[in-house]
C-alpha positions as CSV (number, residue, x, y, z in Angstrom):
1,M,-147.6,-19.6,-37.2
2,Y,-146.7,-21.1,-40.5
3,C,-146.7,-17.6,-42.1
4,S,-144.6,-15.9,-39.6
5,S,-142.0,-18.7,-39.5
6,N,-141.9,-18.6,-43.3
7,K,-141.4,-14.8,-43.2
8,L,-138.7,-15.1,-40.7
9,A,-136.8,-17.7,-42.8
10,L,-137.2,-15.5,-45.9
11,M,-135.9,-12.4,-44.0
12,K,-132.9,-14.4,-42.7
13,S,-132.1,-15.6,-46.1
14,K,-132.2,-12.1,-47.5
15,I,-130.0,-10.8,-44.8
16,F,-127.6,-13.7,-45.4
17,L,-127.6,-12.9,-49.2
18,V,-127.0,-9.2,-48.7
19,T,-124.2,-10.0,-46.2
20,I,-122.5,-12.3,-48.7
21,L,-122.8,-9.8,-51.5
22,L,-121.4,-7.0,-49.4
23,S,-118.6,-9.1,-48.2
24,G,-117.7,-10.0,-51.8
25,L,-117.8,-6.4,-52.9
26,L,-115.9,-5.0,-50.0
27,S,-113.2,-7.7,-50.1
28,G,-112.4,-6.7,-53.7
29,C,-111.7,-3.1,-52.7
30,Y,-108.3,-2.0,-51.6
31,Y,-106.2,1.1,-51.6
32,D,-102.7,1.4,-53.1
33,V,-100.5,2.6,-50.4
34,I,-97.5,4.4,-51.6
35,T,-94.9,4.8,-48.9
36,P,-91.8,6.9,-49.1
37,A,-88.6,5.1,-49.6
38,D,-86.7,4.0,-46.4
39,T,-83.9,6.4,-46.0
40,N,-82.3,4.1,-43.5
41,A,-82.2,1.1,-45.8
42,P,-78.8,0.1,-47.3
43,P,-78.2,2.2,-50.4
44,Q,-78.8,0.6,-53.8
45,N,-76.1,0.7,-56.4
46,V,-76.7,3.7,-58.6
47,S,-74.9,4.7,-61.7
48,F,-74.5,8.4,-62.4
49,S,-74.5,8.0,-66.1
50,G,-77.0,5.2,-66.3
51,D,-79.5,6.1,-63.6
52,L,-79.2,9.8,-62.7
53,Q,-78.3,11.4,-66.1
54,P,-81.5,10.0,-67.7
55,I,-83.5,11.7,-64.8
56,F,-81.8,15.0,-65.5
57,D,-82.3,14.6,-69.2
58,Q,-86.0,13.9,-68.8
59,S,-86.8,16.5,-66.0
60,C,-84.1,19.0,-65.5
61,N,-81.8,20.1,-68.3
62,K,-84.4,21.5,-70.7
63,S,-84.1,24.9,-72.2
64,G,-84.5,27.6,-69.6
65,C,-83.8,25.3,-66.7
66,H,-80.5,23.5,-65.9
67,D,-79.3,23.7,-69.5
68,G,-75.9,25.4,-68.8
69,V,-77.3,28.8,-69.7
70,A,-80.1,29.7,-67.2
71,H,-79.5,28.1,-63.8
72,E,-76.8,26.2,-61.9
73,P,-76.1,23.4,-61.7
74,D,-75.6,22.7,-65.4
75,L,-77.2,19.2,-65.8
76,T,-76.4,18.7,-69.4
77,L,-74.7,15.4,-70.3
78,S,-71.2,16.8,-70.6
79,N,-71.2,19.0,-67.5
80,S,-73.6,17.5,-65.0
81,Y,-71.3,15.5,-62.8
82,N,-68.7,18.3,-62.4
83,S,-71.3,21.0,-61.9
84,I,-73.0,19.1,-59.1
85,V,-69.9,18.0,-57.3
86,A,-67.8,21.2,-57.7
87,G,-70.8,23.4,-57.2
88,G,-71.5,22.2,-53.6
89,F,-74.9,20.6,-54.4
90,I,-74.1,17.4,-52.6
91,N,-72.9,16.5,-49.1
92,T,-71.6,13.0,-48.9
93,A,-71.0,13.3,-45.1
94,I,-74.7,14.1,-44.5
95,P,-76.6,13.1,-47.6
96,T,-80.0,14.4,-46.3
97,E,-78.4,17.9,-46.2
98,S,-77.4,17.8,-49.9
99,I,-79.0,20.7,-51.8
100,L,-79.7,18.3,-54.8
101,Y,-81.5,15.8,-52.6
102,Q,-83.5,18.5,-50.6
103,E,-84.7,20.2,-53.8
104,V,-86.1,16.9,-55.3
105,K,-87.4,15.5,-52.0
106,T,-89.5,18.5,-51.2
107,G,-90.8,18.8,-54.8
108,S,-89.2,22.2,-55.3
109,M,-87.5,20.8,-58.3
110,P,-88.1,20.1,-61.1
111,L,-89.8,23.5,-61.4
112,G,-92.9,23.6,-63.5
113,S,-93.5,19.9,-63.8
114,A,-94.5,16.9,-61.7
115,P,-92.1,16.1,-58.8
116,L,-89.7,13.2,-59.3
117,S,-91.0,9.8,-58.4
118,V,-90.1,8.3,-55.1
119,D,-87.8,5.8,-56.9
120,D,-85.9,8.6,-58.7
121,T,-85.6,10.6,-55.5
122,Q,-84.2,7.5,-53.8
123,K,-81.7,6.9,-56.6
124,I,-80.3,10.4,-56.1
125,Y,-80.2,9.9,-52.3
126,D,-78.5,6.5,-52.7
127,W,-76.0,7.9,-55.2
128,I,-75.0,10.6,-52.7
129,R,-74.9,8.0,-49.8
130,N,-72.5,5.8,-52.0
131,G,-70.0,8.7,-52.1
132,A,-71.3,10.4,-55.3
133,P,-69.1,8.3,-57.7
134,N,-68.6,9.4,-61.3
135,N,-69.8,6.1,-62.8
């Protein structure tokens, strides 16, 4: 009896130890959840020259893309605002139907590189929702 009681106690302590170790290991695991921006949230203040133009400079207006030579709209510094607005690429009445927004939201643009981040896409969307000011 002494042996089986000792074995039972040892087995319980091993199970307890394994449970504690697994709990510690599993509690340290988590997944980053990246959720899309809330299109119904109030729009943030976005500056065309301060927020959007840097996105275009980094991802869009390179040689052979929206550089004023190859494709419309021309997203170079001196022409981007007028090219987007006059070219019909935005719809301030229904921002989700804006060509500019649809192209970046679906990942169709920028072509040949990684899609824009959720934050950059949200900036474009919010700028359109704010009436597409030239600021």
